[in-house]
All heavy atoms as a GROMACS GRO file, in nm:
protein
  495
    1MET      N    1  13.175  15.289  12.001
    1MET     CA    2  13.197  15.161  12.068
    1MET      C    3  13.160  15.042  11.984
    1MET      O    4  13.187  14.929  12.023
    1MET     CB    5  13.109  15.157  12.196
    1MET     CG    6  13.157  15.256  12.303
    1MET     SD    7  13.050  15.244  12.453
    1MET     CE    8  13.125  15.106  12.532
    2ARG      N    9  13.104  15.058  11.866
    2ARG     CA   10  13.066  14.946  11.784
    2ARG      C   11  13.171  14.912  11.678
    2ARG      O   12  13.165  14.949  11.564
    2ARG     CB   13  12.932  14.975  11.716
    2ARG     CG   14  12.823  14.987  11.819
    2ARG     CD   15  12.691  15.021  11.759
    2ARG     NE   16  12.598  15.042  11.864
    2ARG     CZ   17  12.481  15.099  11.855
    2ARG    NH1   18  12.443  15.135  11.731
    2ARG    NH2   19  12.400  15.114  11.952
    3ILE      N   20  13.274  14.846  11.722
    3ILE     CA   21  13.382  14.804  11.635
    3ILE      C   22  13.372  14.652  11.619
    3ILE      O   23  13.377  14.578  11.717
    3ILE     CB   24  13.521  14.840  11.692
    3ILE    CG1   25  13.528  14.993  11.715
    3ILE    CG2   26  13.633  14.790  11.604
    3ILE    CD1   27  13.644  15.035  11.799
    4PRO      N   28  13.346  14.603  11.494
    4PRO     CA   29  13.336  14.457  11.476
    4PRO      C   30  13.462  14.385  11.532
    4PRO      O   31  13.572  14.422  11.503
    4PRO     CB   32  13.324  14.442  11.327
    4PRO     CG   33  13.279  14.574  11.277
    4PRO     CD   34  13.339  14.678  11.371
    5SER      N   35  13.440  14.284  11.608
    5SER     CA   36  13.548  14.212  11.666
    5SER      C   37  13.498  14.074  11.704
    5SER      O   38  13.390  14.051  11.754
    5SER     CB   39  13.600  14.281  11.790
    5SER     OG   40  13.708  14.215  11.851
    6LEU      N   41  13.583  13.969  11.682
    6LEU     CA   42  13.551  13.833  11.715
    6LEU      C   43  13.651  13.779  11.814
    6LEU      O   44  13.769  13.818  11.812
    6LEU     CB   45  13.550  13.749  11.592
    6LEU     CG   46  13.442  13.773  11.487
    6LEU    CD1   47  13.470  13.684  11.360
    6LEU    CD2   48  13.303  13.748  11.541
    7VAL      N   49  13.606  13.691  11.901
    7VAL     CA   50  13.691  13.622  11.997
    7VAL      C   51  13.654  13.472  11.990
    7VAL      O   52  13.542  13.438  11.956
    7VAL     CB   53  13.678  13.676  12.139
    7VAL    CG1   54  13.739  13.815  12.153
    7VAL    CG2   55  13.535  13.678  12.190
    8ALA      N   56  13.750  13.386  12.030
    8ALA     CA   57  13.724  13.244  12.026
    8ALA      C   58  13.686  13.188  12.163
    8ALA      O   59  13.737  13.234  12.265
    8ALA     CB   60  13.848  13.174  11.978
    9THR      N   61  13.590  13.090  12.158
    9THR     CA   62  13.554  13.019  12.281
    9THR      C   63  13.662  12.915  12.311
    9THR      O   64  13.754  12.894  12.231
    9THR     CB   65  13.415  12.955  12.266
    9THR    OG1   66  13.430  12.857  12.167
    9THR    CG2   67  13.308  13.052  12.230
   10GLU      N   68  13.644  12.839  12.417
   10GLU     CA   69  13.740  12.735  12.456
   10GLU      C   70  13.756  12.631  12.345
   10GLU      O   71  13.860  12.573  12.334
   10GLU     CB   72  13.697  12.666  12.589
   10GLU     CG   73  13.711  12.757  12.707
   10GLU     CD   74  13.663  12.690  12.834
   10GLU    OE1   75  13.644  12.566  12.834
   10GLU    OE2   76  13.652  12.759  12.936
   11HIS      N   77  13.647  12.607  12.270
   11HIS     CA   78  13.654  12.505  12.165
   11HIS      C   79  13.675  12.562  12.024
   11HIS      O   80  13.655  12.493  11.929
   11HIS     CB   81  13.529  12.420  12.172
   11HIS     CG   82  13.514  12.343  12.298
   11HIS    ND1   83  13.592  12.229  12.327
   11HIS    CD2   84  13.440  12.367  12.409
   11HIS    CE1   85  13.559  12.188  12.449
   11HIS    NE2   86  13.467  12.267  12.499
   12GLY      N   87  13.711  12.689  12.020
   12GLY     CA   88  13.747  12.752  11.894
   12GLY      C   89  13.634  12.815  11.811
   12GLY      O   90  13.659  12.853  11.697
   13TYR      N   91  13.519  12.821  11.868
   13TYR     CA   92  13.407  12.887  11.797
   13TYR      C   93  13.426  13.040  11.804
   13TYR      O   94  13.459  13.095  11.912
   13TYR     CB   95  13.271  12.851  11.858
   13TYR     CG   96  13.233  12.706  11.837
   13TYR    CD1   97  13.251  12.614  11.939
   13TYR    CD2   98  13.188  12.660  11.717
   13TYR    CE1   99  13.219  12.480  11.919
   13TYR    CE2  100  13.154  12.527  11.695
   13TYR     CZ  101  13.167  12.437  11.800
   13TYR     OH  102  13.138  12.305  11.784
   14ALA      N  103  13.404  13.107  11.694
   14ALA     CA  104  13.416  13.253  11.693
   14ALA      C  105  13.284  13.313  11.731
   14ALA      O  106  13.177  13.274  11.681
   14ALA     CB  107  13.457  13.300  11.558
   15VAL      N  108  13.287  13.403  11.829
   15VAL     CA  109  13.166  13.477  11.870
   15VAL      C  110  13.197  13.628  11.873
   15VAL      O  111  13.311  13.666  11.881
   15VAL     CB  112  13.119  13.431  12.014
   15VAL    CG1  113  13.080  13.286  12.016
   15VAL    CG2  114  13.226  13.461  12.120
   16ASN      N  115  13.093  13.703  11.853
   16ASN     CA  116  13.110  13.847  11.854
   16ASN      C  117  13.150  13.894  11.993
   16ASN      O  118  13.090  13.853  12.093
   16ASN     CB  119  12.984  13.917  11.814
   16ASN     CG  120  12.957  13.909  11.667
   16ASN    OD1  121  13.044  13.940  11.589
   16ASN    ND2  122  12.842  13.865  11.626
   17LYS      N  123  13.249  13.977  11.997
   17LYS     CA  124  13.293  14.041  12.122
   17LYS      C  125  13.207  14.163  12.142
   17LYS      O  126  13.235  14.271  12.088
   17LYS     CB  127  13.441  14.077  12.115
   17LYS     CG  128  13.496  14.145  12.234
   17LYS     CD  129  13.639  14.182  12.215
   17LYS     CE  130  13.691  14.262  12.329
   17LYS     NZ  131  13.830  14.306  12.306
   18TRP      N  132  13.094  14.147  12.212
   18TRP     CA  133  13.002  14.255  12.236
   18TRP      C  134  12.924  14.236  12.367
   18TRP      O  135  12.942  14.134  12.428
   18TRP     CB  136  12.910  14.279  12.112
   18TRP     CG  137  12.826  14.163  12.074
   18TRP    CD1  138  12.805  14.047  12.142
   18TRP    CD2  139  12.748  14.149  11.957
   18TRP    NE1  140  12.718  13.963  12.073
   18TRP    CE2  141  12.682  14.024  11.958
   18TRP    CE3  142  12.724  14.232  11.849
   18TRP    CZ2  143  12.598  13.987  11.857
   18TRP    CZ3  144  12.642  14.189  11.748
   18TRP    CH2  145  12.578  14.064  11.753
   19CYS      N  146  12.844  14.330  12.397
   19CYS     CA  147  12.772  14.322  12.522
   19CYS      C  148  12.694  14.197  12.540
   19CYS      O  149  12.685  14.138  12.645
   19CYS     CB  150  12.678  14.444  12.531
   19CYS     SG  151  12.563  14.432  12.673
   20GLY      N  152  12.635  14.147  12.430
   20GLY     CA  153  12.549  14.027  12.434
   20GLY      C  154  12.626  13.904  12.491
   20GLY      O  155  12.562  13.812  12.538
   21SER      N  156  12.757  13.904  12.475
   21SER     CA  157  12.832  13.785  12.523
   21SER      C  158  12.924  13.823  12.638
   21SER      O  159  13.019  13.744  12.673
   21SER     CB  160  12.910  13.725  12.408
   21SER     OG  161  13.006  13.816  12.355
   22CYS      N  162  12.900  13.935  12.699
   22CYS     CA  163  12.989  13.985  12.805
   22CYS      C  164  12.937  13.949  12.944
   22CYS      O  165  12.814  13.964  12.970
   22CYS     CB  166  13.002  14.132  12.799
   22CYS     SG  167  13.118  14.206  12.920
   23LYS      N  168  13.024  13.907  13.037
   23LYS     CA  169  12.975  13.869  13.168
   23LYS      C  170  12.938  13.993  13.253
   23LYS      O  171  12.871  13.974  13.354
   23LYS     CB  172  13.083  13.783  13.240
   23LYS     CG  173  13.197  13.860  13.302
   23LYS     CD  174  13.288  13.768  13.379
   23LYS     CE  175  13.319  13.823  13.513
   23LYS     NZ  176  13.384  13.726  13.603
   24ASN      N  177  12.975  14.109  13.215
   24ASN     CA  178  12.939  14.233  13.288
   24ASN      C  179  12.798  14.279  13.260
   24ASN      O  180  12.749  14.369  13.330
   24ASN     CB  181  13.039  14.346  13.258
   24ASN     CG  182  13.184  14.311  13.299
   24ASN    OD1  183  13.200  14.252  13.404
   24ASN    ND2  184  13.274  14.343  13.213
   25LYS      N  185  12.731  14.218  13.166
   25LYS     CA  186  12.598  14.257  13.123
   25LYS      C  187  12.493  14.211  13.224
   25LYS      O  188  12.504  14.097  13.272
   25LYS     CB  189  12.570  14.202  12.986
   25LYS     CG  190  12.422  14.206  12.944
   25LYS     CD  191  12.383  14.096  12.851
   25LYS     CE  192  12.398  13.964  12.918
   25LYS     NZ  193  12.379  13.848  12.839
   26GLU      N  194  12.396  14.292  13.248
   26GLU     CA  195  12.281  14.252  13.331
   26GLU      C  196  12.153  14.289  13.255
   26GLU      O  197  12.153  14.391  13.181
   26GLU     CB  198  12.281  14.325  13.459
   26GLU     CG  199  12.402  14.303  13.548
   26GLU     CD  200  12.409  14.395  13.669
   26GLU    OE1  201  12.300  14.431  13.723
   26GLU    OE2  202  12.521  14.434  13.708
   27ILE      N  203  12.049  14.210  13.266
   27ILE     CA  204  11.919  14.246  13.206
   27ILE      C  205  11.829  14.282  13.323
   27ILE      O  206  11.802  14.202  13.409
   27ILE     CB  207  11.856  14.127  13.130
   27ILE    CG1  208  11.956  14.076  13.020
   27ILE    CG2  209  11.724  14.168  13.071
   27ILE    CD1  210  11.984  14.173  12.914
   28LEU      N  211  11.785  14.408  13.324
   28LEU     CA  212  11.700  14.461  13.432
   28LEU      C  213  11.556  14.460  13.387
   28LEU      O  214  11.520  14.477  13.275
   28LEU     CB  215  11.742  14.601  13.464
   28LEU     CG  216  11.892  14.621  13.505
   28LEU    CD1  217  11.918  14.769  13.535
   28LEU    CD2  218  11.928  14.534  13.623
   29ALA      N  219  11.469  14.445  13.488
   29ALA     CA  220  11.320  14.450  13.463
   29ALA      C  221  11.283  14.596  13.438
   29ALA      O  222  11.333  14.689  13.498
   29ALA     CB  223  11.247  14.391  13.581
   30HIS      N  224  11.189  14.611  13.348
   30HIS     CA  225  11.132  14.745  13.317
   30HIS      C  226  10.987  14.731  13.305
   30HIS      O  227  10.935  14.658  13.219
   30HIS     CB  228  11.196  14.798  13.188
   30HIS     CG  229  11.140  14.928  13.151
   30HIS    ND1  230  11.166  15.046  13.224
   30HIS    CD2  231  11.065  14.968  13.044
   30HIS    CE1  232  11.104  15.147  13.165
   30HIS    NE2  233  11.042  15.104  13.055
   31ASN      N  234  10.910  14.797  13.391
   31ASN     CA  235  10.760  14.786  13.394
   31ASN      C  236  10.715  14.641  13.402
   31ASN      O  237  10.627  14.596  13.331
   31ASN     CB  238  10.702  14.851  13.270
   31ASN     CG  239  10.717  14.999  13.278
   31ASN    OD1  240  10.731  15.060  13.381
   31ASN    ND2  241  10.721  15.058  13.155
   32GLY      N  242  10.783  14.561  13.487
   32GLY     CA  243  10.742  14.419  13.509
   32GLY      C  244  10.796  14.319  13.401
   32GLY      O  245  10.766  14.205  13.410
   33ALA      N  246  10.870  14.366  13.306
   33ALA     CA  247  10.921  14.281  13.203
   33ALA      C  248  11.076  14.303  13.187
   33ALA      O  249  11.122  14.416  13.212
   33ALA     CB  250  10.853  14.303  13.069
   34GLU      N  251  11.146  14.198  13.149
   34GLU     CA  252  11.288  14.221  13.122
   34GLU      C  253  11.308  14.307  12.999
   34GLU      O  254  11.222  14.302  12.911
   34GLU     CB  255  11.357  14.086  13.099
   34GLU     CG  256  11.370  14.002  13.226
   34GLU     CD  257  11.454  13.881  13.202
   34GLU    OE1  258  11.493  13.853  13.089
   34GLU    OE2  259  11.477  13.809  13.303
   35GLY      N  260  11.408  14.390  12.997
   35GLY     CA  261  11.426  14.467  12.878
   35GLY      C  262  11.536  14.566  12.877
   35GLY      O  263  11.580  14.609  12.773
   36ILE      N  264  11.584  14.609  12.996
   36ILE     CA  265  11.690  14.710  12.996
   36ILE      C  266  11.825  14.636  13.015
   36ILE      O  267  11.847  14.564  13.112
   36ILE     CB  268  11.672  14.808  13.111
   36ILE    CG1  269  11.545  14.891  13.087
   36ILE    CG2  270  11.798  14.901  13.122
   36ILE    CD1  271  11.513  14.988  13.198
   37ARG      N  272  11.911  14.653  12.918
   37ARG     CA  273  12.045  14.596  12.924
   37ARG      C  274  12.140  14.696  12.993
   37ARG      O  275  12.153  14.805  12.946
   37ARG     CB  276  12.097  14.567  12.781
   37ARG     CG  277  12.218  14.492  12.769
   37ARG     CD  278  12.253  14.455  12.625
   37ARG     NE  279  12.154  14.370  12.569
   37ARG     CZ  280  12.149  14.240  12.578
   37ARG    NH1  281  12.244  14.177  12.645
   37ARG    NH2  282  12.053  14.168  12.525
   38TRP      N  283  12.197  14.651  13.102
   38TRP     CA  284  12.274  14.740  13.190
   38TRP      C  285  12.413  14.684  13.202
   38TRP      O  286  12.431  14.564  13.223
   38TRP     CB  287  12.207  14.749  13.324
   38TRP     CG  288  12.266  14.848  13.415
   38TRP    CD1  289  12.360  14.822  13.512
   38TRP    CD2  290  12.232  14.986  13.425
   38TRP    NE1  291  12.387  14.939  13.580
   38TRP    CE2  292  12.315  15.042  13.530
   38TRP    CE3  293  12.145  15.067  13.357
   38TRP    CZ2  294  12.308  15.172  13.563
   38TRP    CZ3  295  12.143  15.203  13.389
   38TRP    CH2  296  12.221  15.254  13.493
   39CYS      N  297  12.516  14.772  13.200
   39CYS     CA  298  12.651  14.729  13.227
   39CYS      C  299  12.686  14.769  13.371
   39CYS      O  300  12.683  14.890  13.403
   39CYS     CB  301  12.751  14.791  13.132
   39CYS     SG  302  12.920  14.747  13.171
   40GLY      N  303  12.721  14.671  13.454
   40GLY     CA  304  12.760  14.700  13.589
   40GLY      C  305  12.894  14.764  13.606
   40GLY      O  306  12.922  14.820  13.708
   41VAL      N  307  12.976  14.760  13.499
   41VAL     CA  308  13.107  14.822  13.506
   41VAL      C  309  13.101  14.970  13.479
   41VAL      O  310  13.148  15.051  13.555
   41VAL     CB  311  13.205  14.755  13.409
   41VAL    CG1  312  13.336  14.823  13.404
   41VAL    CG2  313  13.227  14.608  13.452
   42VAL      N  314  13.037  15.003  13.365
   42VAL     CA  315  13.032  15.146  13.326
   42VAL      C  316  12.911  15.215  13.388
   42VAL      O  317  12.904  15.339  13.389
   42VAL     CB  318  13.031  15.165  13.174
   42VAL    CG1  319  13.159  15.115  13.113
   42VAL    CG2  320  12.917  15.099  13.104
   43GLY      N  321  12.812  15.141  13.437
   43GLY     CA  322  12.708  15.200  13.514
   43GLY      C  323  12.598  15.271  13.433
   43GLY      O  324  12.538  15.366  13.482
   44HIS      N  325  12.572  15.224  13.311
   44HIS     CA  326  12.460  15.280  13.235
   44HIS      C  327  12.402  15.180  13.135
   44HIS      O  328  12.457  15.073  13.116
   44HIS     CB  329  12.504  15.411  13.165
   44HIS     CG  330  12.617  15.397  13.066
   44HIS    ND1  331  12.600  15.343  12.945
   44HIS    CD2  332  12.746  15.431  13.073
   44HIS    CE1  333  12.718  15.345  12.878
   44HIS    NE2  334  12.808  15.397  12.961
   45GLU      N  335  12.291  15.217  13.077
   45GLU     CA  336  12.226  15.133  12.981
   45GLU      C  337  12.310  15.119  12.853
   45GLU      O  338  12.373  15.214  12.812
   45GLU     CB  339  12.087  15.192  12.944
   45GLU     CG  340  12.002  15.101  12.861
   45GLU     CD  341  11.864  15.155  12.833
   45GLU    OE1  342  11.824  15.254  12.899
   45GLU    OE2  343  11.791  15.100  12.753
   46ILE      N  344  12.310  15.002  12.794
   46ILE     CA  345  12.388  14.976  12.675
   46ILE      C  346  12.309  14.896  12.572
   46ILE      O  347  12.210  14.838  12.605
   46ILE     CB  348  12.515  14.897  12.714
   46ILE    CG1  349  12.480  14.777  12.804
   46ILE    CG2  350  12.622  14.982  12.780
   46ILE    CD1  351  12.587  14.690  12.846
   47ASP      N  352  12.357  14.901  12.448
   47ASP     CA  353  12.296  14.822  12.341
   47ASP      C  354  12.366  14.688  12.333
   47ASP      O  355  12.481  14.676  12.373
   47ASP     CB  356  12.315  14.895  12.204
   47ASP     CG  357  12.233  15.020  12.195
   47ASP    OD1  358  12.123  15.024  12.256
   47ASP    OD2  359  12.276  15.116  12.131
   48VAL      N  360  12.298  14.588  12.275
   48VAL     CA  361  12.350  14.450  12.269
   48VAL      C  362  12.482  14.447  12.191
   48VAL      O  363  12.567  14.364  12.219
   48VAL     CB  364  12.247  14.353  12.209
   48VAL    CG1  365  12.222  14.386  12.065
   48VAL    CG2  366  12.292  14.209  12.228
   49ASP      N  367  12.497  14.534  12.094
   49ASP     CA  368  12.619  14.535  12.011
   49ASP      C  369  12.727  14.630  12.056
   49ASP      O  370  12.823  14.651  11.982
   49ASP     CB  371  12.583  14.548  11.864
   49ASP     CG  372  12.511  14.670  11.832
   49ASP    OD1  373  12.468  14.746  11.926
   49ASP    OD2  374  12.488  14.705  11.716
   50ASP      N  375  12.712  14.691  12.172
   50ASP     CA  376  12.820  14.777  12.223
   50ASP      C  377  12.941  14.690  12.262
   50ASP      O  378  12.928  14.578  12.306
   50ASP     CB  379  12.771  14.851  12.346
   50ASP     CG  380  12.687  14.971  12.313
   50ASP    OD1  381  12.676  15.008  12.196
   50ASP    OD2  382  12.632  15.028  12.407
   51ILE      N  383  13.058  14.747  12.242
   51ILE     CA  384  13.182  14.682  12.278
   51ILE      C  385  13.263  14.786  12.356
   51ILE      O  386  13.265  14.902  12.318
   51ILE     CB  387  13.262  14.641  12.152
   51ILE    CG1  388  13.182  14.539  12.071
   51ILE    CG2  389  13.399  14.580  12.194
   51ILE    CD1  390  13.245  14.509  11.941
   52CYS      N  391  13.326  14.746  12.462
   52CYS     CA  392  13.406  14.839  12.540
   52CYS      C  393  13.535  14.768  12.586
   52CYS      O  394  13.551  14.649  12.568
   52CYS     CB  395  13.335  14.898  12.659
   52CYS     SG  396  13.311  14.780  12.792
   53THR      N  397  13.623  14.845  12.644
   53THR     CA  398  13.752  14.791  12.690
   53THR      C  399  13.736  14.702  12.812
   53THR      O  400  13.831  14.635  12.849
   53THR     CB  401  13.854  14.901  12.721
   53THR    OG1  402  13.797  14.990  12.820
   53THR    CG2  403  13.883  14.990  12.596
   54GLU      N  404  13.618  14.702  12.877
   54GLU     CA  405  13.600  14.623  12.996
   54GLU      C  406  13.537  14.484  12.964
   54GLU      O  407  13.497  14.414  13.051
   54GLU     CB  408  13.507  14.699  13.092
   54GLU     CG  409  13.557  14.832  13.136
   54GLU     CD  410  13.684  14.823  13.216
   54GLU    OE1  411  13.704  14.721  13.285
   54GLU    OE2  412  13.765  14.916  13.206
   55TYR      N  413  13.526  14.452  12.832
   55TYR     CA  414  13.465  14.330  12.789
   55TYR      C  415  13.531  14.207  12.855
   55TYR      O  416  13.653  14.195  12.859
   55TYR     CB  417  13.476  14.314  12.636
   55TYR     CG  418  13.424  14.179  12.589
   55TYR    CD1  419  13.285  14.164  12.561
   55TYR    CD2  420  13.510  14.073  12.572
   55TYR    CE1  421  13.237  14.042  12.517
   55TYR    CE2  422  13.459  13.951  12.527
   55TYR     CZ  423  13.326  13.933  12.502
   55TYR     OH  424  13.280  13.814  12.456
   56LYS      N  425  13.450  14.112  12.901
   56LYS     CA  426  13.499  13.989  12.956
   56LYS      C  427  13.395  13.884  12.917
   56LYS      O  428  13.280  13.893  12.951
   56LYS     CB  429  13.508  13.998  13.114
   56LYS     CG  430  13.544  13.868  13.178
   56LYS     CD  431  13.689  13.861  13.207
   56LYS     CE  432  13.718  13.736  13.291
   56LYS     NZ  433  13.828  13.660  13.241
   57MET      N  434  13.437  13.782  12.839
   57MET     CA  435  13.343  13.681  12.789
   57MET      C  436  13.269  13.609  12.901
   57MET      O  437  13.325  13.570  13.000
   57MET     CB  438  13.419  13.584  12.699
   57MET     CG  439  13.320  13.486  12.628
   57MET     SD  440  13.400  13.354  12.536
   57MET     CE  441  13.476  13.448  12.405
   58ASN      N  442  13.139  13.600  12.883
   58ASN     CA  443  13.054  13.524  12.969
   58ASN      C  444  13.106  13.383  12.980
   58ASN      O  445  13.137  13.320  12.876
   58ASN     CB  446  12.909  13.526  12.920
   58ASN     CG  447  12.816  13.457  13.008
   58ASN    OD1  448  12.817  13.335  13.017
   58ASN    ND2  449  12.726  13.529  13.070
   59GLU      N  450  13.110  13.323  13.100
   59GLU     CA  451  13.169  13.189  13.118
   59GLU      C  452  13.090  13.084  13.047
   59GLU      O  453  13.145  12.988  12.992
   59GLU     CB  454  13.176  13.155  13.265
   59GLU     CG  455  13.283  13.242  13.339
   59GLU     CD  456  13.285  13.220  13.490
   59GLU    OE1  457  13.221  13.126  13.535
   59GLU    OE2  458  13.354  13.300  13.556
   60ALA      N  459  12.957  13.094  13.038
   60ALA     CA  460  12.878  12.995  12.967
   60ALA      C  461  12.904  12.998  12.818
   60ALA      O  462  12.910  12.890  12.756
   60ALA     CB  463  12.725  13.018  12.994
   61ILE      N  464  12.927  13.115  12.764
   61ILE     CA  465  12.958  13.130  12.627
   61ILE      C  466  13.101  13.082  12.597
   61ILE      O  467  13.126  13.018  12.499
   61ILE     CB  468  12.939  13.273  12.580
   61ILE    CG1  469  12.788  13.304  12.578
   61ILE    CG2  470  13.000  13.298  12.438
   61ILE    CD1  471  12.753  13.447  12.548
   62ALA      N  472  13.191  13.106  12.691
   62ALA     CA  473  13.333  13.066  12.675
   62ALA      C  474  13.343  12.915  12.661
   62ALA      O  475  13.432  12.862  12.592
   62ALA     CB  476  13.412  13.113  12.793
   63ARG      N  477  13.254  12.841  12.730
   63ARG     CA  478  13.257  12.694  12.727
   63ARG      C  479  13.209  12.635  12.596
   63ARG      O  480  13.224  12.515  12.571
   63ARG     CB  481  13.183  12.635  12.846
   63ARG     CG  482  13.250  12.655  12.975
   63ARG     CD  483  13.181  12.579  13.088
   63ARG     NE  484  13.045  12.616  13.107
   63ARG     CZ  485  13.002  12.710  13.197
   63ARG    NH1  486  13.093  12.769  13.268
   63ARG    NH2  487  12.873  12.731  13.213
   64LEU      N  488  13.142  12.714  12.513
   64LEU     CA  489  13.090  12.661  12.384
   64LEU      C  490  13.196  12.596  12.302
   64LEU      O  491  13.309  12.639  12.296
   64LEU     CB  492  13.024  12.774  12.302
   64LEU     CG  493  12.896  12.830  12.357
   64LEU    CD1  494  12.851  12.949  12.274
   64LEU    CD2  495  12.785  12.728  12.371
   0.00000   0.00000   0.00000
């Protein structure tokens, strides 16, 4: 799933197309602290640099 890929924001900035910039990502609490990165689409824990076919750019990042 780790294939380098870039996508452009609305203003033309290139960002990595990966979990860290995907709107499907959730950060779950673990032992009282944030730390588990979860994908609500595929339903399991993921790494920040994972990329999948369900990627959808986070709206806040898209506006950059």
